[in-house]
N, C-alpha and C positions, 0 to 999 in steps of 0.2 A: 438730666431730668430727675435723677434721684434726689437732688436738692429741692426740687419742686414737689415731688410726690414722696412724702416721707412715711406713708402708711403702707406697710408691706402688702396687705391684702389688696389694696386698691392699685398698687404698682403692678400687681399680677393681672389686673383687669384692663390694662392698656390694649388698645386695638386701633386700627385705622378709622378714619372718618367714614369710609365706605362701609366698613363692617358695622360701625355703630348706626349708621343711617339705615342699614338693612333691618334693624330692630324696630323701626317705626313702620306701622301698618296703615293702610288706607282707613279713613274714618276716625282716626285717633284725635284726641285733644292733646296738643303739645304746648306746654308752657316754656317759654325761652327767656333767658336773661336779656338785658339791654334796655337802655334809656337814652334817647337822643343820640344814637350812634356811638355809644360807649358801653363797653363790657358785654357785648352781644356775642353769641357763639359764631364762629367764622368758618369752620370747616364742615361740621356736620350738616348744616342747612344746604350748603353747596352740593355736598354728596347726595343729599336727599333729593334736591332738585334734579340732579342727573338721573336718579332712579325714576322719578316721576315722569321725566321726559321720555325715558325708554318705555315705560308702561303705556303712556299716551300714544306713542308711535306705533305700538302693537294693537291699538284700538281699545285699551283698557282705561280705567278711571282710577286716579290716585289723588285724593284731596284730603287735607287735614284741617282741623281748627287750630288757630294759632293765637296764643295769649302772650303778651310781653309786659314790660313795665311802661314803655312808651314807644316812640319810633325807634327804628334800628338803623339799618344801612343796606346797601345793595347786596351784600353777601348773605343777607337773610331775607328781608322783605322783597328785595328786587328779584333775586333768583327764583324764589317760590312763586312770585306773581307772574313772572314771564312764562313759566311753564304751566300756569293755571293750576297750581298745587294747593290753593287755599279755598275752603268753602266759607270760612268765617274768620274774621280778624278783629281783635280788640286789644287795647283800648285807645290807641293813638298811632299815627303813622305819618310819614313824610315822603316815602319813595314814589317817584313819578309813575313807575310801572304799576305799582299797587294802586295808586290813586286812579289811574285810568281804568283798571279793572273794576274798582268801586263805582266810578261814575258811569261806566258802561253797563252796570248791573250784573256783572259776572260773579260777584261774591258779596256776601253779607258783611257789613261792617258796623260795629258798635262803637260810637264815640262816647266815652264815659269819663266822668269826673275821676281823676287819678286816685283820690282818696278812697273811692268806692271799690276799686278792683279787688284788693286783697280781702276785704271783709265780705264782699259779695261771693267771692270764691269759697270762703269759709262757710257762708250761709248755704252753699250748694246751688246758687242761682245759675251757674254755668255748667252744671254737671260735674263729673269727676275729671281729674287730670291723669291721663295715661302715662305720659313721660314728661319729665322736666329736663331741659338742656341748659346748663348753666356754665358760663365762663368763670374761672377762678384764677387767682395768681398762683396758688399752690395748695397742697393738701398736707396738713400737719400729722404728726405721729399718731395722734388720737383720732384721726379721721375728720376733724373739724377743718373748715375751708377758709382760706384767706380770700376775702372778696376782691373783686376786680375794680375797674374804673367806674362802675355803677353798681348800686345795690338794688334799687327798684323793688320788685315784688319777689326777689329770689328766695327770701326766707319762706314765704308762703308756698312758692312752687316746690321747694325742697321738702316742706312738711306735708304737702297735700298729694304729691304725685305718687303713683304706684311704683314708678321706676325712675331712675335718674341717670343721665349721661353728663359727665363732667368734661369740659374742655379746659385744659391747663395751658395758659397762653404765656409763653416766655417773653413776649413783647411787653407785657405789663410788669412794671417795676416791683420787685420784692420789697422795696423801701416803703410801699404803701401800707405794709402790714402795721396795724395799730391805729390807723386813722379812721376805721369804720366803727360804727356803734349799732349793733344789732340787738334790738329790744325784743325779748321773749315774754313780756308781761301781759300781752293782750289776751283776752278770753272772749268767748261768745256771750252775748247778753243772756241772762241778766247778771252775769257774774263778773262784769268788768270793774276794774278798780282805777282810781286816778293815776295818770301818768305823771311821774314826778320830774317834770322838766319845766324850769322857769326861766332859763337863759339859753340862747342858741348854742353856747359852748358846753352845756351840761351833758355829761355822759351818763346814760341810764341803762345801757345794755353791755354787751361784750364785743370784743373786736372781731369775732369769728362767726361764720355760719355753721350751724349744726346740720348734720345729715346722718340718716340711718345708713351705715355703710353696706348693710345687706341689700338695700334698695338700689345701690349703684351697679348698673349693668355694663357700663363702659367708661373708660377714661381715655380721652383723645388728646394727644399732644399737638399744640398749635404754636405758631410763631408768626403772628400777623397783627398789624396795628389797627387801632380804631380808625374809622374813616369819617372825618368831619371837615367841612370846608370853612375857611375864615370868611366872615362877613366883610363886605367892602367898608371903607371908612365912611362914617356918617356924613350925609350931605347936608345942604343948607336947611332943608325942611326938618330933618331929624334934629339938627341942632336947635332950631327954633322951638320945636316941641319940648326939647330938654330945657331950654331957657324958661319957657312958660311954667314948667313944673318946678324948677328951682326957685323962681320968683315966688311961687305959691308956698313952697316949703319955708322960705325966708319969712313970709308973712305969718305962717303958722307959729314959727318960733317967736316972732314979735308979740303975738297974742297970748303966748304962754301955753298953747295947746301942744307944742312940741319943744324939746330942748335942742341944743346944737349937736347932740349925738343922735337925734331923730328917734326912730324905733326900728326894729329889725326889718330889713328890706327884702322883698321878693321881686324878682325881675324875670320877665319872659325873655325870649331870644329874639335877635334881630338888630338892625342898625339903630332903631329908635332907642331900644333898651341900652345899647352900648353908648349912645350919645348921652343918655341920662347918667349912666355910671361915670363917664368921663367928666360930665359937668359937675359931679359931686366933688371931684378933686379941684377943678377950677374954682368952685365956690368956697374952697377952704375947709371943707368938712374933714374931720379926722376922728379915728376911733369908732367908726360905725360898725354895725354888725348886720349880717344877712342870715335870714332863715328862709331858704328858697329851695328850688328843685334842682337847678343846674349851676355849675361853676363854669362860666365862660372865660375866654381870654381876658376880657375887660376886668373881671373880678380878680384875676391873678395880679393884674397891674395895680388895682386898688389895694390889694393886700400888701404888695411889695412896697408901695409908697406910703402906707400907713393910713390911707383913707378908710380901709376896712381893717378892723382888728381881728374879726373872726367871721367865718362863713360856714353855715350848716346847710347841707344839700343831700340829695340822693344820688347825684351823678355828676361827673364831669361832662362838659360839652366843649371840648377844646379842639382848635385847629392843629395842624401839624406843628406849627410854630409854638402853639400853646403847650402841646405835649412835650416838646423839646425843653421849653422853659420850666415846666413842672418837674420833669425828670432831672434837670440840671440842679434844681434847688429844692428837691423833694424833702429834705430834712427841715428846711425852713417852712415849707407849706404844710407839712404834716402836723405841725404844732398849731396851725391856724385854720385848718379845714377839717370838717368831720362829715363823713358820708353815712347817712342813715337809711333805714328801710322807707319805702315810699309811703306806707301807711302812717309813719311818724312825720316825715317831712311835709306831708300834705294834710295832716290831721286837723280837722276844723276847730276842735276845742283848743289845741295848742296854738293855732294861728290866732284865735281870739284872745287867748291868755297873753301871748307875747305882744299883741297889738301890731301885727305886721302892716307895713305899707306896701300894698300890692300894685305893681306896675306891669300892665299887660297890653298887648296889641288887640286890635279889632279890625274887622272888615268894614263894618258900618254901624252907626248908631242912628236911631230915629229921634225925632224932635222931643220925645218924652224921656229919652235916656235908656230905652231898651237896646241891647247890644247884640250884634251878630258877630261871632268869632269864627264861624266854621263854614258857612254855606254861601257861595257866590250866587247871587240871584235866587236865593232860597233853596236851591236843590243841588248845586254842583259843589261837592265837598273838597276841602283841602287844597284849594288853589292858592298860588302865590300871587297876591294882588299887586305887589310892587316890591322893589328891591329893599325897601326900608322896613317892611312889616311882614314877616313870614308867618302865615297862618296855616297850621297843620291840624287843628282840632281844638276842642275845648281844654284838653289837658288839665292842668291844675288851676287855671285862671278862676274858675268858679269857687274852688276850695278857698282861695285867698281873697277874692273880691267880696264874697258874701260875709266872710268872717273877720277880715282884717280891720285895723283902725281906720285905714284909708284905702279906697279902691279906685285906681285910675285906669282908664282905657284910652289908648293913644293910637292915632293914625293920621296920615296925611289927609287933607280935606278932599282931595280928588285922587283918582287913579286912572290908568289907561289914557294918559295925556289929557285929562280933564273930562273924559267921556263918562266916568262914573263918579258920583258924589259919595263922600264918606258920611255925609249927613243926609238922611232921607225922611220923607213923611212917616213911613212905617217900615220898620225893619222886616226884611223878607224872611228872616229866620231869627229866632230869639234864643240865645244861650244864657244871657244875663238880663234879668228883668230890670225895669226902672228902679225897683226896690233895692237892688244890689249895686247900683252905679252911683258913685259919689262925684267923680271927676271925669269929664270928657275933654280931651286935649287934641287939638290939631295944630298945624303950624300957624293957623289964623289966631288962635287964642285958647284960653282955658275957661270952661264952664264949671263952676262949683255948684253942684246940685243939692248940697246938703240943706235940709230944711225947706226945700221948695216944693210947692204943689205942681201938678202936671202942667198947667198953662204957664206958670212961671218958668218951669224947666224949658218948655218949648221956646219961649222968647229968648232965654239965656243961651241955649245951645245954638239957635239960629244966629243970634247976634254975634256971638264970640267964636264959634267954631266953623261955621259954614263958609265955603269958598264964595267970593263975590259973584261968580257966574251962577251960583245956585241960590244965593241968599234971597233975591227977589221972588224966586219961584216958591221957596219955603214960606216966605212971609205971605204971599198970595194964598197958598194952600191953607195956612193956619187961619188967616182972616176969614176965608169962606167956610172952613170947617167950624170955626167959632160961631158963625152965623147960621149955618144950615145943617149941622150934624144932628144925629138922633138925640145925643146927650151933650151936655155942655161941660161935663167934668173933665173928660179927656177927648176933645173934639176930633173926630175923624170923618172923612168922606169915604165911606166904605167902597164905593165904586171907583174911587180914584187913588186910594191910599198906596196901592202897589203899581200904579201906572208908570212910574219912573222905571221900574225894573222891566216891565213889559215893553216899554219903549226901547230900552237898551237891547233886549232880545231881538226886537224887530229891526232896529236901525243901527245898533252899535253905539248909541249915545243916549244918555239920560236927558240931555238938554232938549228943549223944544226946538 
C-alpha cells in the first residue's frame, strides 16, 4: 500500500472503514464518488449502513443526504437504501432497493441534468457538503490524487467538502494514471472564461485531482471491483432500430450535412445503444470520435477495431469481461480514452461547439415529439421498461439532446408484451420537449422531425413509429382532436389525452 499512498501525512491517516464511517453523523450531507457503477466508494458506505442499522434497531434515527455523479451500485445505494439511511438522493440512480424507497415515498429524490450538479453545488443550491467520500487509484507524494474508473463530480466534492475520506482501491489499475483530464478553469459567474476545447481528444487540464490534505480525515484501503453487469446481446428490435438510424446517417452523408466520419457521438446505455454502436462497424465507418458520458464494452470493441479513433467520457461502464479486456490492454486504451470531470463531459456549450450526435433511450414519446425518459405512467420513477432500453433518469440526455447537432430518442414501439405503447397521444411526463427532439426511432421506423410543425410531426410519428396495434387508435385520436380541440395548432382532447395511461392503470393494457 506504500506504493499507492506515497504522501507520508496521509499514510498516517489510514484507518478501518468502520472507524471512518463513525466520523459521519446523522443529518450530514455526504457527497460520494461514482458514476454508473464505476469508481464509487465500496467499504465506507457498507460500514455506515451497518451503523445506521444498529441505531435504528435501538429506536434511533440515522439518515443522511447523498450526492454522487450518477448511479452507483449495491455497495453504496443498495445498502444505504435497505437500512433506510437516506433522506435525500441526487442526481441519478439505478438501484432497485433505492428505487422502491423513492416510489414508496420514503425519501426525497431529485432527478437532475448531470451538467447542472457541480455548478448548482457551487451556487449553494444544495447547501454545504459536510464530508466527501472519494475512491482513488492512489495518492502521490504531493498529496494529489490519481482518479479512479470514474471522475464524475469528484473535483467539486473535494473542493467543496468540509472534510474528505479517501478510499484507495487496489483493484483499480495503476496503469490508468495519466488518462484523466481534470479541468480547474471554471469560475462562478460573471467571471467565467471560454473553455479551450475544440476536439474530443484535447487535453485542457491536469491528470490528477487536487485536495487540501488538511481536510482529509481518513484514508481507507480497499480491494474490491466495480460492479456492473453486461447487457444481453441486442435482439431483433434493437437491431432494426439501429438499422433505421444508420440508414438515416447514410442519407445525411449523401446530402452533405455529415461526412463519413460523422460528428462526435454520445450514446446512452442499453441494448439499443450497443446495437447502434455495433452497426457502425457493420456500416464500414472508421476513425469516428465519441464525446460522451460513459465508455461501455461496445465502445472498447469499436476502439479496438478502429471504428472509434478516440473517446472522451467521464466514466467507464464496463462489465466484468470489459474490465478484464481494459486491464489486459490498458496501454493501448490509455492513448485513446480520456476521462474528464462531469461538468466538462456534459457541458452544454462544448456539446454545441463539437456538434455531438446524441443517441438516447426513452420510455415514451407523444405524437408531437415530447419525450418521457423517467416516469412510467407519469409518476413511477426509474423503472426498467424492457430489456432493450434501461431508463434510470434524465441523466445527461437533456444536456446532449438540446445542444447537439442531432438528437435521437429510441425505444421499441411497445412494451410489456404489447400492453404499453411507446407512442401515445400525450406524454404522461415530459423530460424533453418537442423543441429538443429531432428524431424518434422505433423498430417500426424513423421520424425526422426537423423543420416540421406540430400537426406535421403528429402525422409523421404516428405513420413511421407507432406499432400497428396502436396506429389506428392514434389516427382516430388525432382526427377527432383536429376537429374538436380548443385550439387547432397543437390539437388535444384534454379529457382524453391521458386516457391510455389511466386504462393501463385500471386494466393492465393501453389497448381498448
